[in-house]
PDB file of N, H, CA, C and O in Angstrom:
ATOM      1  N   MET A   1       0.665  -1.227  -0.043  1.00  0.00           N
ATOM      2  CA  MET A   1       0.028  -0.049  -0.116  1.00  0.00           C
ATOM      3  C   MET A   1       0.897   1.154  -0.024  1.00  0.00           C
ATOM      4  O   MET A   1       1.836   1.331   0.751  1.00  0.00           O
ATOM      5  N   LEU A   2       0.358   2.085  -1.092  1.00  0.00           N
ATOM      6  H   LEU A   2      -0.405   1.942  -1.723  1.00  0.00           H
ATOM      7  CA  LEU A   2       1.470   3.446  -0.920  1.00  0.00           C
ATOM      8  C   LEU A   2       0.770   4.135  -0.021  1.00  0.00           C
ATOM      9  O   LEU A   2      -0.351   3.918   0.438  1.00  0.00           O
ATOM     10  N   ALA A   3       1.688   5.157   0.230  1.00  0.00           N
ATOM     11  H   ALA A   3       2.599   5.333  -0.143  1.00  0.00           H
ATOM     12  CA  ALA A   3       1.766   6.180   1.470  1.00  0.00           C
ATOM     13  C   ALA A   3       0.838   7.395   0.795  1.00  0.00           C
ATOM     14  O   ALA A   3       1.037   7.602  -0.402  1.00  0.00           O
ATOM     15  N   PRO A   4      -0.100   8.161   1.434  1.00  0.00           N
ATOM     16  CA  PRO A   4      -0.673   9.325   0.680  1.00  0.00           C
ATOM     17  C   PRO A   4       0.558  10.296   0.064  1.00  0.00           C
ATOM     18  O   PRO A   4       0.426  10.825  -1.039  1.00  0.00           O
ATOM     19  N   PHE A   5       1.492  10.437   0.696  1.00  0.00           N
ATOM     20  H   PHE A   5       1.599  10.007   1.593  1.00  0.00           H
ATOM     21  CA  PHE A   5       2.502  11.155   0.019  1.00  0.00           C
ATOM     22  C   PHE A   5       2.949  10.960  -1.509  1.00  0.00           C
ATOM     23  O   PHE A   5       3.077  11.757  -2.439  1.00  0.00           O
ATOM     24  N   ASP A   6       3.203   9.081  -1.349  1.00  0.00           N
ATOM     25  H   ASP A   6       3.099   8.434  -0.594  1.00  0.00           H
ATOM     26  CA  ASP A   6       3.429   8.732  -2.553  1.00  0.00           C
ATOM     27  C   ASP A   6       2.385   8.608  -3.288  1.00  0.00           C
ATOM     28  O   ASP A   6       2.703   8.528  -4.475  1.00  0.00           O
ATOM     29  N   LEU A   7       1.000   8.544  -3.063  1.00  0.00           N
ATOM     30  H   LEU A   7       0.742   8.609  -2.100  1.00  0.00           H
ATOM     31  CA  LEU A   7      -0.125   8.712  -4.061  1.00  0.00           C
ATOM     32  C   LEU A   7      -0.246  10.248  -4.591  1.00  0.00           C
ATOM     33  O   LEU A   7      -0.700  10.589  -5.683  1.00  0.00           O
ATOM     34  N   GLU A   8       0.200  10.990  -3.697  1.00  0.00           N
ATOM     35  H   GLU A   8       0.569  10.713  -2.809  1.00  0.00           H
ATOM     36  CA  GLU A   8       0.201  12.481  -4.083  1.00  0.00           C
ATOM     37  C   GLU A   8       1.252  12.414  -5.518  1.00  0.00           C
ATOM     38  O   GLU A   8       0.867  12.719  -6.647  1.00  0.00           O
ATOM     39  N   LEU A   9       2.412  12.022  -5.229  1.00  0.00           N
ATOM     40  H   LEU A   9       2.724  11.774  -4.312  1.00  0.00           H
ATOM     41  CA  LEU A   9       3.203  12.099  -6.119  1.00  0.00           C
ATOM     42  C   LEU A   9       3.092  11.567  -7.534  1.00  0.00           C
ATOM     43  O   LEU A   9       3.426  12.158  -8.561  1.00  0.00           O
ATOM     44  N   ASP A  10       2.632  10.502  -7.435  1.00  0.00           N
ATOM     45  H   ASP A  10       2.361  10.022  -6.601  1.00  0.00           H
ATOM     46  CA  ASP A  10       2.175   9.379  -8.375  1.00  0.00           C
ATOM     47  C   ASP A  10       1.037  10.345  -9.077  1.00  0.00           C
ATOM     48  O   ASP A  10       1.145  10.329 -10.303  1.00  0.00           O
ATOM     49  N   ARG A  11       0.110  11.075  -8.649  1.00  0.00           N
ATOM     50  H   ARG A  11       0.023  11.088  -7.652  1.00  0.00           H
ATOM     51  CA  ARG A  11      -1.080  11.971  -9.138  1.00  0.00           C
ATOM     52  C   ARG A  11      -0.276  13.281  -9.932  1.00  0.00           C
ATOM     53  O   ARG A  11      -0.638  13.829 -10.973  1.00  0.00           O
ATOM     54  N   ILE A  12       0.680  13.531  -9.266  1.00  0.00           N
ATOM     55  H   ILE A  12       0.974  13.087  -8.419  1.00  0.00           H
ATOM     56  CA  ILE A  12       1.281  14.981  -9.771  1.00  0.00           C
ATOM     57  C   ILE A  12       2.285  14.469 -11.219  1.00  0.00           C
ATOM     58  O   ILE A  12       2.475  15.244 -12.156  1.00  0.00           O
ATOM     59  N   ALA A  13       2.790  13.212 -11.188  1.00  0.00           N
ATOM     60  H   ALA A  13       2.636  12.582 -10.427  1.00  0.00           H
ATOM     61  CA  ALA A  13       3.374  12.821 -12.002  1.00  0.00           C
ATOM     62  C   ALA A  13       2.560  12.518 -13.015  1.00  0.00           C
ATOM     63  O   ALA A  13       2.892  13.071 -14.064  1.00  0.00           O
ATOM     64  N   ASP A  14       1.321  11.629 -13.102  1.00  0.00           N
ATOM     65  H   ASP A  14       1.051  11.180 -12.251  1.00  0.00           H
ATOM     66  CA  ASP A  14       0.546  11.739 -14.132  1.00  0.00           C
ATOM     67  C   ASP A  14      -0.038  13.187 -14.683  1.00  0.00           C
ATOM     68  O   ASP A  14      -0.573  13.150 -15.791  1.00  0.00           O
ATOM     69  N   ARG A  15       0.002  14.029 -14.228  1.00  0.00           N
ATOM     70  H   ARG A  15       0.436  14.059 -13.328  1.00  0.00           H
ATOM     71  CA  ARG A  15      -0.560  15.378 -14.691  1.00  0.00           C
ATOM     72  C   ARG A  15       0.213  15.908 -15.359  1.00  0.00           C
ATOM     73  O   ARG A  15      -0.189  16.426 -16.402  1.00  0.00           O
ATOM     74  N   VAL A  16       1.669  15.976 -14.988  1.00  0.00           N
ATOM     75  H   VAL A  16       1.995  15.555 -14.142  1.00  0.00           H
ATOM     76  CA  VAL A  16       2.861  16.507 -15.507  1.00  0.00           C
ATOM     77  C   VAL A  16       2.776  15.674 -16.892  1.00  0.00           C
ATOM     78  O   VAL A  16       2.874  16.302 -17.946  1.00  0.00           O
ATOM     79  N   ALA A  17       2.577  14.124 -16.911  1.00  0.00           N
ATOM     80  H   ALA A  17       2.497  13.614 -16.055  1.00  0.00           H
ATOM     81  CA  ALA A  17       2.690  13.481 -18.304  1.00  0.00           C
ATOM     82  C   ALA A  17       1.716  13.943 -18.992  1.00  0.00           C
ATOM     83  O   ALA A  17       1.965  14.019 -20.195  1.00  0.00           O
ATOM     84  N   ALA A  18       0.583  14.318 -18.639  1.00  0.00           N
ATOM     85  H   ALA A  18       0.380  14.257 -17.662  1.00  0.00           H
ATOM     86  CA  ALA A  18      -0.523  14.454 -19.304  1.00  0.00           C
ATOM     87  C   ALA A  18      -0.380  16.068 -19.657  1.00  0.00           C
ATOM     88  O   ALA A  18      -1.185  16.407 -20.524  1.00  0.00           O
ATOM     89  N   LEU A  19       0.381  17.021 -19.224  1.00  0.00           N
ATOM     90  H   LEU A  19       1.035  16.745 -18.519  1.00  0.00           H
ATOM     91  CA  LEU A  19       0.389  18.355 -19.720  1.00  0.00           C
ATOM     92  C   LEU A  19       1.679  18.084 -20.713  1.00  0.00           C
ATOM     93  O   LEU A  19       1.709  18.601 -21.829  1.00  0.00           O
ATOM     94  N   ALA A  20       2.716  17.262 -20.244  1.00  0.00           N
ATOM     95  H   ALA A  20       2.692  16.842 -19.336  1.00  0.00           H
ATOM     96  CA  ALA A  20       3.722  17.311 -21.494  1.00  0.00           C
ATOM     97  C   ALA A  20       3.310  16.928 -22.930  1.00  0.00           C
ATOM     98  O   ALA A  20       3.612  17.437 -24.009  1.00  0.00           O
ATOM     99  N   ARG A  21       2.461  15.785 -22.588  1.00  0.00           N
ATOM    100  H   ARG A  21       2.215  15.372 -21.712  1.00  0.00           H
ATOM    101  CA  ARG A  21       1.778  15.330 -23.837  1.00  0.00           C
ATOM    102  C   ARG A  21       0.901  16.543 -24.781  1.00  0.00           C
ATOM    103  O   ARG A  21       0.936  16.659 -26.006  1.00  0.00           O
ATOM    104  N   LEU A  22       0.276  17.215 -23.996  1.00  0.00           N
ATOM    105  H   LEU A  22       0.247  17.120 -23.001  1.00  0.00           H
ATOM    106  CA  LEU A  22      -0.521  18.372 -24.403  1.00  0.00           C
ATOM    107  C   LEU A  22       0.171  19.516 -25.022  1.00  0.00           C
ATOM    108  O   LEU A  22      -0.274  20.131 -25.991  1.00  0.00           O
ATOM    109  N   VAL A  23       1.267  19.769 -24.426  1.00  0.00           N
ATOM    110  H   VAL A  23       1.628  19.269 -23.639  1.00  0.00           H
ATOM    111  CA  VAL A  23       2.421  20.490 -24.866  1.00  0.00           C
ATOM    112  C   VAL A  23       3.047  19.959 -26.393  1.00  0.00           C
ATOM    113  O   VAL A  23       3.285  20.663 -27.374  1.00  0.00           O
ATOM    114  N   HIS A  24       3.198  18.719 -26.266  1.00  0.00           N
ATOM    115  H   HIS A  24       3.005  18.147 -25.469  1.00  0.00           H
ATOM    116  CA  HIS A  24       3.851  18.315 -27.547  1.00  0.00           C
ATOM    117  C   HIS A  24       2.784  18.288 -28.740  1.00  0.00           C
ATOM    118  O   HIS A  24       3.198  18.510 -29.878  1.00  0.00           O
ATOM    119  N   SER A  25       1.385  18.016 -28.518  1.00  0.00           N
ATOM    120  H   SER A  25       1.049  17.836 -27.593  1.00  0.00           H
ATOM    121  CA  SER A  25       0.429  18.023 -29.347  1.00  0.00           C
ATOM    122  C   SER A  25       0.327  19.643 -29.816  1.00  0.00           C
ATOM    123  O   SER A  25       0.452  20.049 -30.972  1.00  0.00           O
ATOM    124  N   LEU A  26       0.167  20.149 -29.072  1.00  0.00           N
ATOM    125  H   LEU A  26       0.065  19.819 -28.133  1.00  0.00           H
ATOM    126  CA  LEU A  26      -0.051  21.970 -29.316  1.00  0.00           C
ATOM    127  C   LEU A  26       1.124  22.246 -30.047  1.00  0.00           C
ATOM    128  O   LEU A  26       0.859  22.778 -31.125  1.00  0.00           O
ATOM    129  N   ARG A  27       2.519  22.047 -29.811  1.00  0.00           N
ATOM    130  H   ARG A  27       2.734  21.615 -28.935  1.00  0.00           H
ATOM    131  CA  ARG A  27       3.578  22.268 -30.698  1.00  0.00           C
ATOM    132  C   ARG A  27       3.293  21.932 -32.218  1.00  0.00           C
ATOM    133  O   ARG A  27       3.192  22.739 -33.142  1.00  0.00           O
ATOM    134  N   ASP A  28       3.190  20.600 -32.263  1.00  0.00           N
ATOM    135  H   ASP A  28       3.271  19.944 -31.512  1.00  0.00           H
ATOM    136  CA  ASP A  28       2.762  19.873 -33.378  1.00  0.00           C
ATOM    137  C   ASP A  28       1.793  20.432 -34.291  1.00  0.00           C
ATOM    138  O   ASP A  28       2.061  20.561 -35.485  1.00  0.00           O
ATOM    139  N   GLU A  29       0.526  20.818 -33.726  1.00  0.00           N
ATOM    140  H   GLU A  29       0.308  20.712 -32.756  1.00  0.00           H
ATOM    141  CA  GLU A  29      -0.687  21.358 -34.171  1.00  0.00           C
ATOM    142  C   GLU A  29      -0.068  22.944 -34.819  1.00  0.00           C
ATOM    143  O   GLU A  29      -0.286  23.352 -35.960  1.00  0.00           O
ATOM    144  N   ASN A  30       0.624  23.562 -33.907  1.00  0.00           N
ATOM    145  H   ASN A  30       0.801  23.231 -32.980  1.00  0.00           H
ATOM    146  CA  ASN A  30       0.874  24.972 -34.010  1.00  0.00           C
ATOM    147  C   ASN A  30       2.008  25.003 -35.395  1.00  0.00           C
ATOM    148  O   ASN A  30       2.036  25.975 -36.150  1.00  0.00           O
ATOM    149  N   ARG A  31       2.858  23.865 -35.571  1.00  0.00           N
ATOM    150  H   ARG A  31       2.836  23.076 -34.958  1.00  0.00           H
ATOM    151  CA  ARG A  31       3.691  23.770 -36.515  1.00  0.00           C
ATOM    152  C   ARG A  31       3.206  23.790 -37.720  1.00  0.00           C
ATOM    153  O   ARG A  31       3.694  24.446 -38.640  1.00  0.00           O
ATOM    154  N   LYS A  32       2.077  22.975 -37.809  1.00  0.00           N
ATOM    155  H   LYS A  32       1.680  22.442 -37.061  1.00  0.00           H
ATOM    156  CA  LYS A  32       1.301  22.387 -38.950  1.00  0.00           C
ATOM    157  C   LYS A  32       0.487  23.744 -39.631  1.00  0.00           C
ATOM    158  O   LYS A  32       0.299  23.987 -40.823  1.00  0.00           O
ATOM    159  N   LEU A  33       0.078  24.529 -38.423  1.00  0.00           N
ATOM    160  H   LEU A  33       0.231  24.331 -37.455  1.00  0.00           H
ATOM    161  CA  LEU A  33      -0.770  25.453 -38.651  1.00  0.00           C
ATOM    162  C   LEU A  33       0.132  26.570 -39.386  1.00  0.00           C
ATOM    163  O   LEU A  33      -0.403  27.137 -40.339  1.00  0.00           O
ATOM    164  N   HIS A  34       1.470  26.952 -39.033  1.00  0.00           N
ATOM    165  H   HIS A  34       1.905  26.492 -38.259  1.00  0.00           H
ATOM    166  CA  HIS A  34       2.087  28.028 -39.727  1.00  0.00           C
ATOM    167  C   HIS A  34       2.797  27.464 -41.204  1.00  0.00           C
ATOM    168  O   HIS A  34       3.451  28.151 -41.990  1.00  0.00           O
ATOM    169  N   LEU A  35       2.453  25.969 -41.332  1.00  0.00           N
ATOM    170  H   LEU A  35       1.922  25.411 -40.694  1.00  0.00           H
ATOM    171  CA  LEU A  35       3.152  25.765 -42.621  1.00  0.00           C
ATOM    172  C   LEU A  35       1.756  26.008 -43.643  1.00  0.00           C
ATOM    173  O   LEU A  35       1.890  26.248 -44.843  1.00  0.00           O
ATOM    174  N   ALA A  36       0.457  25.910 -42.993  1.00  0.00           N
ATOM    175  H   ALA A  36       0.349  25.715 -42.018  1.00  0.00           H
ATOM    176  CA  ALA A  36      -0.614  26.223 -43.648  1.00  0.00           C
ATOM    177  C   ALA A  36      -0.750  27.351 -43.984  1.00  0.00           C
ATOM    178  O   ALA A  36      -1.344  27.611 -45.030  1.00  0.00           O
ATOM    179  N   VAL A  37      -0.177  28.430 -43.095  1.00  0.00           N
ATOM    180  H   VAL A  37       0.306  28.219 -42.245  1.00  0.00           H
ATOM    181  CA  VAL A  37      -0.515  29.745 -43.180  1.00  0.00           C
ATOM    182  C   VAL A  37       0.470  29.968 -44.361  1.00  0.00           C
ATOM    183  O   VAL A  37       0.074  30.413 -45.439  1.00  0.00           O
ATOM    184  N   ASP A  38       1.759  29.647 -44.123  1.00  0.00           N
ATOM    185  H   ASP A  38       2.080  29.285 -43.248  1.00  0.00           H
ATOM    186  CA  ASP A  38       2.780  30.234 -45.441  1.00  0.00           C
ATOM    187  C   ASP A  38       2.253  29.484 -46.613  1.00  0.00           C
ATOM    188  O   ASP A  38       2.348  30.214 -47.600  1.00  0.00           O
ATOM    189  N   GLN A  39       1.813  28.500 -46.870  1.00  0.00           N
ATOM    190  H   GLN A  39       1.736  27.907 -46.068  1.00  0.00           H
ATOM    191  CA  GLN A  39       1.362  27.949 -48.047  1.00  0.00           C
ATOM    192  C   GLN A  39       0.148  28.916 -48.364  1.00  0.00           C
ATOM    193  O   GLN A  39       0.284  29.586 -49.388  1.00  0.00           O
ATOM    194  N   ARG A  40      -0.820  29.059 -47.763  1.00  0.00           N
ATOM    195  H   ARG A  40      -0.930  28.515 -46.932  1.00  0.00           H
ATOM    196  CA  ARG A  40      -2.072  30.097 -47.843  1.00  0.00           C
ATOM    197  C   ARG A  40      -1.375  31.614 -48.596  1.00  0.00           C
ATOM    198  O   ARG A  40      -1.851  32.207 -49.564  1.00  0.00           O
ATOM    199  N   GLU A  41      -0.158  31.983 -47.835  1.00  0.00           N
ATOM    200  H   GLU A  41       0.229  31.502 -47.048  1.00  0.00           H
ATOM    201  CA  GLU A  41       0.338  33.430 -48.136  1.00  0.00           C
ATOM    202  C   GLU A  41       0.691  33.217 -49.536  1.00  0.00           C
ATOM    203  O   GLU A  41       0.082  33.902 -50.357  1.00  0.00           O
ATOM    204  N   GLY A  42       1.615  32.345 -49.975  1.00  0.00           N
ATOM    205  H   GLY A  42       2.110  31.789 -49.308  1.00  0.00           H
ATOM    206  CA  GLY A  42       2.014  31.960 -51.113  1.00  0.00           C
ATOM    207  C   GLY A  42       1.070  32.086 -52.247  1.00  0.00           C
ATOM    208  O   GLY A  42       1.255  32.628 -53.336  1.00  0.00           O
ATOM    209  N   ASP A  43      -0.050  31.441 -51.753  1.00  0.00           N
ATOM    210  H   ASP A  43      -0.200  31.000 -50.868  1.00  0.00           H
ATOM    211  CA  ASP A  43      -1.149  30.993 -52.706  1.00  0.00           C
ATOM    212  C   ASP A  43      -1.960  32.446 -53.152  1.00  0.00           C
ATOM    213  O   ASP A  43      -2.314  32.602 -54.321  1.00  0.00           O
ATOM    214  N   ASN A  44      -2.232  33.549 -52.046  1.00  0.00           N
ATOM    215  H   ASN A  44      -1.945  33.422 -51.097  1.00  0.00           H
ATOM    216  CA  ASN A  44      -2.555  34.793 -52.126  1.00  0.00           C
ATOM    217  C   ASN A  44      -1.587  35.690 -53.069  1.00  0.00           C
ATOM    218  O   ASN A  44      -1.966  36.448 -53.963  1.00  0.00           O
ATOM    219  N   ARG A  45      -0.216  35.425 -52.657  1.00  0.00           N
ATOM    220  H   ARG A  45       0.092  34.810 -51.932  1.00  0.00           H
ATOM    221  CA  ARG A  45       0.499  36.182 -53.575  1.00  0.00           C
ATOM    222  C   ARG A  45       0.400  35.957 -55.208  1.00  0.00           C
ATOM    223  O   ARG A  45       0.367  36.815 -56.090  1.00  0.00           O
ATOM    224  N   LEU A  46       0.363  34.513 -55.321  1.00  0.00           N
ATOM    225  H   LEU A  46       0.390  33.816 -54.604  1.00  0.00           H
ATOM    226  CA  LEU A  46       0.537  34.295 -56.803  1.00  0.00           C
ATOM    227  C   LEU A  46      -1.058  34.660 -57.161  1.00  0.00           C
ATOM    228  O   LEU A  46      -1.273  35.266 -58.211  1.00  0.00           O
ATOM    229  N   LEU A  47      -1.886  34.388 -56.516  1.00  0.00           N
ATOM    230  H   LEU A  47      -1.711  33.897 -55.663  1.00  0.00           H
ATOM    231  CA  LEU A  47      -3.533  35.192 -57.165  1.00  0.00           C
ATOM    232  C   LEU A  47      -3.604  36.807 -57.251  1.00  0.00           C
ATOM    233  O   LEU A  47      -4.314  37.443 -58.029  1.00  0.00           O
ATOM    234  N   ARG A  48      -2.667  37.360 -56.231  1.00  0.00           N
ATOM    235  H   ARG A  48      -2.090  36.842 -55.599  1.00  0.00           H
ATOM    236  CA  ARG A  48      -2.693  38.860 -56.655  1.00  0.00           C
ATOM    237  C   ARG A  48      -1.937  39.185 -57.830  1.00  0.00           C
ATOM    238  O   ARG A  48      -2.384  39.949 -58.685  1.00  0.00           O
ATOM    239  N   GLU A  49      -0.640  38.556 -57.924  1.00  0.00           N
ATOM    240  H   GLU A  49      -0.277  37.936 -57.229  1.00  0.00           H
ATOM    241  CA  GLU A  49      -0.124  38.794 -59.140  1.00  0.00           C
ATOM    242  C   GLU A  49      -0.772  38.357 -60.375  1.00  0.00           C
ATOM    243  O   GLU A  49      -0.584  39.003 -61.406  1.00  0.00           O
ATOM    244  N   ARG A  50      -1.618  37.179 -60.368  1.00  0.00           N
ATOM    245  H   ARG A  50      -1.771  36.653 -59.531  1.00  0.00           H
ATOM    246  CA  ARG A  50      -2.161  36.831 -61.682  1.00  0.00           C
ATOM    247  C   ARG A  50      -3.410  38.221 -61.815  1.00  0.00           C
ATOM    248  O   ARG A  50      -3.580  38.971 -62.776  1.00  0.00           O
ATOM    249  N   LEU A  51      -4.064  38.204 -60.631  1.00  0.00           N
ATOM    250  H   LEU A  51      -3.927  37.595 -59.849  1.00  0.00           H
ATOM    251  CA  LEU A  51      -4.893  39.525 -60.720  1.00  0.00           C
ATOM    252  C   LEU A  51      -4.589  40.992 -61.382  1.00  0.00           C
ATOM    253  O   LEU A  51      -5.186  41.701 -62.192  1.00  0.00           O
ATOM    254  N   ASP A  52      -3.212  41.116 -60.547  1.00  0.00           N
ATOM    255  H   ASP A  52      -2.727  40.540 -59.889  1.00  0.00           H
ATOM    256  CA  ASP A  52      -2.818  42.487 -61.100  1.00  0.00           C
ATOM    257  C   ASP A  52      -2.395  42.105 -62.628  1.00  0.00           C
ATOM    258  O   ASP A  52      -2.645  43.053 -63.374  1.00  0.00           O
ATOM    259  N   ASN A  53      -1.914  41.162 -63.203  1.00  0.00           N
ATOM    260  H   ASN A  53      -1.711  40.393 -62.597  1.00  0.00           H
ATOM    261  CA  ASN A  53      -1.625  40.643 -64.688  1.00  0.00           C
ATOM    262  C   ASN A  53      -2.753  40.998 -65.466  1.00  0.00           C
ATOM    263  O   ASN A  53      -2.675  41.710 -66.467  1.00  0.00           O
ATOM    264  N   ALA A  54      -4.062  40.392 -64.911  1.00  0.00           N
ATOM    265  H   ALA A  54      -4.126  39.813 -64.098  1.00  0.00           H
ATOM    266  CA  ALA A  54      -5.242  40.528 -65.569  1.00  0.00           C
ATOM    267  C   ALA A  54      -6.035  41.847 -65.763  1.00  0.00           C
ATOM    268  O   ALA A  54      -6.890  42.137 -66.599  1.00  0.00           O
ATOM    269  N   CYS A  55      -5.425  42.654 -64.608  1.00  0.00           N
ATOM    270  H   CYS A  55      -4.730  42.418 -63.928  1.00  0.00           H
ATOM    271  CA  CYS A  55      -6.172  43.938 -64.810  1.00  0.00           C
ATOM    272  C   CYS A  55      -5.168  44.773 -65.611  1.00  0.00           C
ATOM    273  O   CYS A  55      -5.646  45.766 -66.160  1.00  0.00           O
ATOM    274  N   ASP A  56      -4.000  44.567 -65.756  1.00  0.00           N
ATOM    275  H   ASP A  56      -3.612  43.760 -65.310  1.00  0.00           H
ATOM    276  CA  ASP A  56      -3.253  45.130 -66.778  1.00  0.00           C
ATOM    277  C   ASP A  56      -3.339  44.870 -68.063  1.00  0.00           C
ATOM    278  O   ASP A  56      -3.117  45.790 -68.850  1.00  0.00           O
ATOM    279  N   ARG A  57      -3.600  43.866 -68.440  1.00  0.00           N
ATOM    280  H   ARG A  57      -3.780  43.118 -67.802  1.00  0.00           H
ATOM    281  CA  ARG A  57      -4.165  43.748 -69.930  1.00  0.00           C
ATOM    282  C   ARG A  57      -5.412  44.156 -69.947  1.00  0.00           C
ATOM    283  O   ARG A  57      -5.574  44.875 -70.933  1.00  0.00           O
ATOM    284  N   LEU A  58      -6.624  44.010 -69.166  1.00  0.00           N
ATOM    285  H   LEU A  58      -6.492  43.426 -68.365  1.00  0.00           H
ATOM    286  CA  LEU A  58      -7.587  44.794 -69.387  1.00  0.00           C
ATOM    287  C   LEU A  58      -7.436  46.437 -69.705  1.00  0.00           C
ATOM    288  O   LEU A  58      -8.035  47.136 -70.522  1.00  0.00           O
ATOM    289  N   GLU A  59      -6.501  46.735 -68.830  1.00  0.00           N
ATOM    290  H   GLU A  59      -6.014  46.167 -68.166  1.00  0.00           H
ATOM    291  CA  GLU A  59      -6.478  48.278 -69.361  1.00  0.00           C
ATOM    292  C   GLU A  59      -5.861  48.695 -70.171  1.00  0.00           C
ATOM    293  O   GLU A  59      -5.899  49.883 -70.491  1.00  0.00           O
ATOM    294  N   THR A  60      -5.013  47.685 -70.802  1.00  0.00           N
ATOM    295  H   THR A  60      -4.983  46.720 -70.542  1.00  0.00           H
ATOM    296  CA  THR A  60      -3.871  47.960 -72.329  1.00  0.00           C
ATOM    297  C   THR A  60      -5.460  47.742 -73.198  1.00  0.00           C
ATOM    298  O   THR A  60      -5.745  48.705 -73.910  1.00  0.00           O
ATOM    299  N   LEU A  61      -6.278  46.816 -73.192  1.00  0.00           N
ATOM    300  H   LEU A  61      -6.047  46.035 -72.613  1.00  0.00           H
ATOM    301  CA  LEU A  61      -7.466  46.575 -74.152  1.00  0.00           C
ATOM    302  C   LEU A  61      -8.252  47.737 -73.956  1.00  0.00           C
ATOM    303  O   LEU A  61      -8.574  48.436 -74.917  1.00  0.00           O
ATOM    304  N   ILE A  62      -8.561  47.980 -72.889  1.00  0.00           N
ATOM    305  H   ILE A  62      -8.299  47.412 -72.109  1.00  0.00           H
ATOM    306  CA  ILE A  62      -9.659  49.293 -73.054  1.00  0.00           C
ATOM    307  C   ILE A  62      -8.882  50.682 -73.695  1.00  0.00           C
ATOM    308  O   ILE A  62      -9.558  51.501 -74.318  1.00  0.00           O
ATOM    309  N   ALA A  63      -7.565  50.862 -73.517  1.00  0.00           N
ATOM    310  H   ALA A  63      -7.016  50.197 -73.012  1.00  0.00           H
ATOM    311  CA  ALA A  63      -7.087  51.816 -74.059  1.00  0.00           C
ATOM    312  C   ALA A  63      -6.877  51.702 -75.549  1.00  0.00           C
ATOM    313  O   ALA A  63      -6.822  52.638 -76.347  1.00  0.00           O
ATOM    314  N   ARG A  64      -6.768  50.407 -75.802  1.00  0.00           N
ATOM    315  H   ARG A  64      -6.813  49.647 -75.154  1.00  0.00           H
ATOM    316  CA  ARG A  64      -6.768  50.318 -77.538  1.00  0.00           C
ATOM    317  C   ARG A  64      -8.215  50.356 -78.120  1.00  0.00           C
ATOM    318  O   ARG A  64      -8.302  50.434 -79.346  1.00  0.00           O
ATOM    319  N   MET A  65      -9.252  50.314 -77.454  1.00  0.00           N
ATOM    320  H   MET A  65      -9.182  50.251 -76.458  1.00  0.00           H
ATOM    321  CA  MET A  65     -10.511  50.720 -77.750  1.00  0.00           C
ATOM    322  C   MET A  65     -10.588  52.063 -78.616  1.00  0.00           C
ATOM    323  O   MET A  65     -10.237  53.155 -78.170  1.00  0.00           O
ATOM    324  N   PRO A  66     -11.014  51.886 -79.715  1.00  0.00           N
ATOM    325  CA  PRO A  66     -11.731  53.322 -80.151  1.00  0.00           C
ATOM    326  C   PRO A  66     -12.694  53.955 -79.429  1.00  0.00           C
ATOM    327  O   PRO A  66     -13.662  53.423 -78.886  1.00  0.00           O
ATOM    328  N   GLU A  67     -12.394  55.133 -79.438  1.00  0.00           N
ATOM    329  H   GLU A  67     -11.608  55.566 -79.879  1.00  0.00           H
ATOM    330  CA  GLU A  67     -13.384  55.951 -78.681  1.00  0.00           C
ATOM    331  C   GLU A  67     -14.816  56.215 -79.006  1.00  0.00           C
ATOM    332  O   GLU A  67     -15.714  56.675 -78.302  1.00  0.00           O
ATOM    333  N   ASP A  68     -14.809  55.855 -80.108  1.00  0.00           N
ATOM    334  H   ASP A  68     -14.079  55.481 -80.681  1.00  0.00           H
ATOM    335  CA  ASP A  68     -16.637  56.398 -80.638  1.00  0.00           C
ATOM    336  C   ASP A  68     -17.102  54.740 -80.261  1.00  0.00           C
ATOM    337  O   ASP A  68     -17.856  54.288 -81.123  1.00  0.00           O
ATOM    338  N   LEU A  69     -16.888  54.089 -79.503  1.00  0.00           N
ATOM    339  H   LEU A  69     -16.276  54.456 -78.803  1.00  0.00           H
ATOM    340  CA  LEU A  69     -17.889  52.820 -79.119  1.00  0.00           C
ATOM    341  C   LEU A  69     -18.456  52.879 -77.740  1.00  0.00           C
ATOM    342  O   LEU A  69     -19.211  51.992 -77.344  1.00  0.00           O
TER     343      LEU A  69
END
């Protein structure tokens, strides 16, 4: 039979182990989220470039249109 002090130490050790698992899990999730954000930011930059290019082409076409239309 374990003494109350030993039981308390075991309970604390279990809580510390659970906390360590949670920290590890949250770090892993945070890393994955950072990677996802980086990917989305790259996607957004590419889409912004494509949109800017489309706007430039459209402005060029409009400028080339005859005035009497």
